[in-house]
C-alpha positions in Angstrom: 15.2 -32.4 17.3 17.0 -29.1 17.9 17.3 -28.5 14.1 13.6 -29.3 13.6 12.7 -26.9 16.4 14.9 -24.2 14.9 13.6 -24.5 11.4 10.0 -24.4 12.6 10.7 -21.4 14.9 12.4 -19.4 12.1 9.6 -20.3 9.7 7.0 -19.1 12.2 8.9 -15.8 12.8 9.2 -15.1 9.0 5.5 -15.9 8.6 4.6 -13.3 11.2 6.7 -10.8 9.2 4.8 -11.7 6.1 1.5 -11.3 7.9 2.6 -7.8 8.9 3.0 -6.8 5.2 -0.3 -8.4 4.2 -2.1 -6.7 7.1 -0.5 -3.3 6.2 -1.8 -3.7 2.6 -5.3 -4.6 3.8 -5.4 -1.7 6.2 -4.7 0.7 3.3 -7.2 -0.8 0.9 -9.1 2.5 1.1 -6.1 4.9 1.2 -6.0 7.1 -1.9 -3.1 6.4 -4.2 -1.6 3.6 -2.0 0.7 1.2 -3.7 0.8 -2.3 -2.2 3.9 -4.0 -0.9 4.9 -7.3 -2.4 6.2 -10.1 -0.2 7.6 -13.6 -0.9 9.5 -16.4 0.9 12.9 -17.4 -0.1 14.8 -20.6 0.9 18.1 -20.0 2.6 20.6 -22.8 3.4 21.5 -23.4 7.0 25.3 -23.2 7.3 27.2 -24.9 10.1 29.3 -28.1 10.7 29.1 -30.3 7.6 27.2 -29.6 4.4 24.2 -27.2 4.3 21.6 -29.9 3.8 18.8 -28.0 5.5 17.1 -24.8 4.6 14.9 -22.2 6.3 12.5 -19.7 4.9 13.1 -16.0 4.8 10.5 -13.4 3.9 11.4 -10.4 1.9 9.9 -7.5 0.0 11.0 -7.9 -3.6 9.3 -4.7 -4.7 6.2 -2.6 -5.0 3.0 -3.2 -7.0 3.0 -0.2 -9.3 -0.3 -1.1 -11.0 -2.9 1.8 -11.2 -5.9 2.0 -8.9 -9.3 2.9 -10.1 -10.3 6.5 -10.6 -13.1 7.7 -8.3 -15.1 10.8 -9.1 -15.5 13.1 -6.0 -16.6 16.4 -7.4 -14.1 18.2 -5.1 -12.4 21.0 -7.1 -9.1 20.3 -5.3 -9.0 16.6 -5.9 -6.7 15.4 -8.7 -5.9 11.9 -10.2 -2.9 11.2 -12.3 -3.7 10.0 -15.8 -1.4 7.0 -16.5 2.1 7.1 -15.1 3.3 10.0 -13.0 3.6 11.3 -9.4 2.7 14.4 -7.4 5.7 16.0 -5.7 5.3 16.7 -2.0 7.4 17.8 0.9 8.2 15.0 3.3 8.3 15.6 7.1 12.1 15.8 7.0 11.9 18.5 4.4 13.0 16.4 1.5 11.1 16.0 -1.8 9.0 12.9 -2.1 6.3 11.6 -4.4 2.8 10.2 -4.1 -0.2 9.3 -6.1 -2.6 10.5 -3.4 -4.5 13.4 -5.0 -7.0 14.1 -2.1 -5.8 17.7 -1.8 -7.0 20.3 0.7 -6.2 23.8 1.9 -5.0 24.6 5.4 -6.2 27.6 7.4 -3.0 29.4 6.1 -3.8 28.6 2.5 -1.1 25.9 2.2 -2.0 23.2 -0.3 -1.4 19.7 1.1 -2.5 16.1 0.7 -5.0 14.3 2.9 -2.0 12.9 4.9 -0.8 16.4 5.6 2.2 16.6 3.1 2.6 20.0 1.5 2.3 19.9 -2.3 5.4 21.3 -4.1 5.1 23.8 -6.9 7.5 25.8 -9.0 9.4 27.2 -6.0 8.5 25.1 -3.0 5.2 24.4 -1.1 2.2 25.9 -2.8 0.3 28.7 -1.0 -3.1 29.7 -2.4 -4.4 33.2 -1.5 -8.0 33.7 -0.6 -10.3 33.1 -3.6 -13.9 32.6 -4.5 -13.0 29.7 -6.8 -10.0 27.5 -7.4 -9.3 25.6 -10.6 -6.6 23.0 -11.4 -5.7 22.5 -15.0 -4.8 19.2 -16.6 -1.2 20.2 -16.5 -1.3 21.0 -12.7 -1.7 24.8 -13.1 -3.6 26.3 -10.2 -5.8 29.3 -11.1 -8.0 31.3 -8.8 -10.8 33.8 -9.1 -9.8 36.5 -6.6 -12.3 37.7 -4.1 -14.6 40.3 -5.5 -13.6 39.7 -9.2 -15.8 38.8 -12.1 -16.4 35.2 -13.0 -14.3 35.6 -16.1 -11.2 36.8 -14.2 -8.7 34.0 -13.4 -5.2 34.4 -12.1 -2.6 31.7 -12.3 -1.0 31.1 -8.8 1.3 28.2 -9.2 1.7 24.8 -10.8 1.8 21.4 -9.1 5.1 19.7 -9.8 4.3 16.5 -11.7 7.1 14.0 -12.3 7.5 10.7 -14.0 10.8 9.0 -12.9 11.6 5.4 -13.9 9.9 3.0 -11.6 13.1 1.1 -10.9 14.6 4.2 -9.4 11.9 4.7 -6.8 12.1 3.4 -3.2 9.2 3.4 -0.8 9.8 4.8 2.7 8.1 3.8 6.0 5.9 6.9 5.6 4.4 5.5 2.4 6.0 8.2 0.2 8.3 7.4 -2.7 11.8 8.8 -3.2 14.5 8.6 -5.8 17.1 6.0 -4.7 20.0 8.4 -5.2 18.3 11.1 -3.1 18.2 13.6 -5.9 14.9 15.3 -6.9 13.2 14.3 -10.1 12.7 17.0 -12.8 9.2 18.0 -13.7 7.6 16.2 -16.6 5.3 18.3 -18.8 3.7 15.2 -20.3 2.1 14.1 -17.0 -1.6 15.0 -16.9 -4.2 15.0 -14.1 -8.0 14.6 -13.9 -9.6 17.1 -11.6 -12.5 16.3 -9.3 -11.3 12.7 -8.9 -8.9 10.7 -6.9 -7.1 7.4 -7.5 -8.0 4.6 -5.1 -5.6 2.1 -3.6 -4.4 -0.7 -5.9 -4.9 -3.2 -3.1 -7.4 -6.0 -3.9 -9.2 -6.6 -0.6 -10.2 -10.1 -1.4 -6.7 -11.2 -2.5 -5.2 -9.5 0.6 -7.7 -11.4 2.9 -7.0 -14.7 1.2 -3.3 -14.1 1.6 -3.8 -13.4 5.3 -5.7 -16.7 5.8 -3.0 -18.7 4.0 -0.3 -17.1 6.1 -2.4 -17.9 9.3 -2.6 -21.5 8.3 1.1 -21.6 7.5 1.8 -20.2 11.0 -0.3 -22.8 12.6 1.6 -25.5 10.7 4.9 -24.1 12.0 3.6 -24.1 15.6 2.5 -27.7 15.2 5.9 -28.6 14.0 7.4 -27.0 17.1 5.0 -29.0 19.3 6.0 -32.2 17.5 9.6 -31.5 18.0 9.0 -31.0 21.7 7.0 -34.2 22.0 9.7 -36.1 20.1 12.4 -34.7 22.4 10.3 -35.7 25.5 9.8 -39.3 24.2 13.5 -39.6 23.4 14.5 -38.5 26.9 12.2 -41.1 28.4 13.7 -43.8 26.2 17.2 -42.8 27.3 16.2 -43.0 31.0 15.1 -46.6 30.4 
């Protein structure tokens, strides 16, 4: 009875952890550039006295879904979407370099270019600061040009260039903040082949329907584990009554 109760309890706990991942994915179904977390269950043997004849389930994150989201046209001159593979380099809250596909860029009151989540965008020599301008243009290679205040429409001045990188996917790790980093902690060099589409953003690659179905299946699995725990308790109560007889 105790073994049955333990296996059902551990299964319910791991199912709750899997529900956390699925809920997190669903909550970010509308987050620009979001990459879904994958989750799976793995059978683990229960070691103890005798042979490990019983197993329990363990949930784990085997990786990240790197498939591309759809491109949404916004018309915002600061919005950019990566064409194909590649990443935008940003400054993480701890000051390190990190990478994102979120191209919903904006300017702060101090002229600092940052993502919608508030991460400063990195250029040739650190975070990009844009001086006051009547118009801002971002080229397909990430070059930021402005028309200074009071200048003719034909006058454009290059300010900086967004750092675009394309490291191998297997070298990337996803942090709790949703940003990606190189596993060895070193910054990735810029890649001149990465191109962007202006006036657009990339949507999340989460399929809302699939995420909802996954949540329903996990909820049913959790209920099954709870019923198994209740059955173990009922069996233990019946066995105790038989022993008293």
